[in-house]
C-alpha positions in Angstrom: 1.0 7.3 8.5 1.6 3.6 8.7 -1.1 3.0 6.1 0.5 5.5 3.7 3.9 3.8 4.2 2.4 0.4 3.5 0.8 1.7 0.3 4.0 3.2 -0.9 6.0 0.1 -0.2 3.3 -2.1 -1.8 3.1 0.2 -4.9 6.9 0.3 -5.4 7.0 -3.5 -5.1 4.3 -3.9 -7.7 6.0 -1.4 -10.0 9.3 -3.1 -9.7 7.7 -6.5 -10.3 6.1 -5.1 -13.5 9.4 -3.5 -14.7 11.7 -6.4 -13.8 9.8 -9.7 -14.2 10.2 -11.9 -11.2 11.6 -9.2 -8.9 9.5 -9.1 -5.7 11.2 -7.1 -3.0 8.7 -8.2 -0.3 9.3 -11.9 -1.3 13.1 -11.3 -1.1 12.8 -9.9 2.4 10.0 -12.0 3.8 10.1 -15.0 1.5 11.7 -17.4 4.0 8.5 -16.8 6.1 5.5 -17.1 3.8 3.0 -16.2 6.5 4.7 -12.9 7.0 4.6 -12.1 3.3 0.9 -13.0 3.3 0.3 -10.8 6.4 2.1 -7.9 4.7 -0.1 -8.1 1.6 -3.2 -8.3 3.7 -2.1 -5.2 5.6 -1.4 -3.4 2.2 -5.0 -4.3 1.1 -6.5 -3.1 4.3 -4.5 0.1 4.1 -5.9 0.8 0.6 -9.4 0.3 1.9 -8.8 2.6 4.9 -7.2 5.3 2.8 -10.0 5.1 0.2 -12.7 5.3 2.9 -11.1 8.2 4.9 -9.4 10.2 2.1 -12.1 12.8 1.7 -11.9 13.9 5.3 -8.1 13.7 5.6 -7.2 15.5 2.3 -7.1 19.3 2.5 -7.8 19.7 -1.2 -10.7 17.2 -1.3 -12.3 18.7 1.9 -12.1 22.2 0.3 -13.8 21.0 -2.8 -16.5 19.3 -0.7 -17.1 22.5 1.3 -17.6 24.7 -1.8 
Protein backbone atom coordinates (compact mmCIF):
# COMPACT_ATOMS: atom_id res chain seq x y z
CA UNK A 1 0.00 0.00 0.00
CA UNK A 2 2.83 2.40 0.83
CA UNK A 3 4.58 1.60 -2.45
CA UNK A 4 1.40 2.30 -4.40
CA UNK A 5 0.92 5.63 -2.60
CA UNK A 6 4.52 6.63 -3.34
CA UNK A 7 4.04 5.80 -7.02
CA UNK A 8 0.83 7.84 -7.21
CA UNK A 9 2.42 10.85 -5.50
CA UNK A 10 5.55 10.57 -7.65
CA UNK A 11 3.48 10.23 -10.82
CA UNK A 12 1.29 13.21 -9.99
CA UNK A 13 4.39 15.24 -9.22
CA UNK A 14 5.95 14.36 -12.58
CA UNK A 15 2.70 15.09 -14.40
CA UNK A 16 2.36 18.49 -12.76
CA UNK A 17 6.01 19.26 -13.46
CA UNK A 18 5.40 18.50 -17.16
CA UNK A 19 2.19 20.52 -17.37
CA UNK A 20 3.36 23.52 -15.36
CA UNK A 21 7.05 24.03 -16.01
CA UNK A 22 8.97 24.48 -12.79
CA UNK A 23 6.19 23.19 -10.51
CA UNK A 24 7.58 20.46 -8.29
CA UNK A 25 5.28 19.69 -5.37
CA UNK A 26 7.84 17.45 -3.64
CA UNK A 27 10.40 20.24 -3.83
CA UNK A 28 7.87 22.74 -2.47
CA UNK A 29 7.14 20.51 0.51
CA UNK A 30 10.61 19.09 1.18
CA UNK A 31 12.81 21.62 -0.63
CA UNK A 32 14.16 23.17 2.55
CA UNK A 33 15.65 19.76 3.41
CA UNK A 34 17.27 18.44 0.19
CA UNK A 35 18.22 15.08 1.73
CA UNK A 36 14.53 14.36 2.44
CA UNK A 37 13.65 15.17 -1.16
CA UNK A 38 16.39 12.82 -2.36
CA UNK A 39 15.21 10.07 0.00
CA UNK A 40 11.65 10.51 -1.29
CA UNK A 41 12.77 10.07 -4.91
CA UNK A 42 14.84 7.00 -3.96
CA UNK A 43 11.78 5.50 -2.26
CA UNK A 44 9.63 6.22 -5.34
CA UNK A 45 12.21 4.45 -7.52
CA UNK A 46 12.40 1.46 -5.18
CA UNK A 47 8.60 1.33 -5.09
CA UNK A 48 8.49 1.15 -8.88
CA UNK A 49 10.97 -1.73 -8.88
CA UNK A 50 9.00 -3.54 -6.16
CA UNK A 51 5.64 -3.09 -7.92
CA UNK A 52 7.18 -4.19 -11.22
CA UNK A 53 8.67 -7.31 -9.65
CA UNK A 54 5.57 -8.35 -7.66
CA UNK A 55 2.77 -7.17 -9.93
CA UNK A 56 2.02 -10.53 -11.54
CA UNK A 57 1.36 -12.24 -8.22
CA UNK A 58 -0.57 -9.34 -6.66
CA UNK A 59 -2.84 -8.44 -9.62
CA UNK A 60 -5.99 -10.55 -9.89
CA UNK A 61 -6.31 -9.95 -13.64
CA UNK A 62 -2.68 -10.80 -14.40
CA UNK A 63 -2.70 -13.89 -12.18
CA UNK A 64 -5.87 -15.13 -13.97
CA UNK A 65 -4.18 -14.69 -17.37
CA UNK A 66 -1.10 -16.54 -16.14
CA UNK A 67 -3.23 -19.46 -14.85
CA UNK A 68 -5.06 -19.92 -18.17
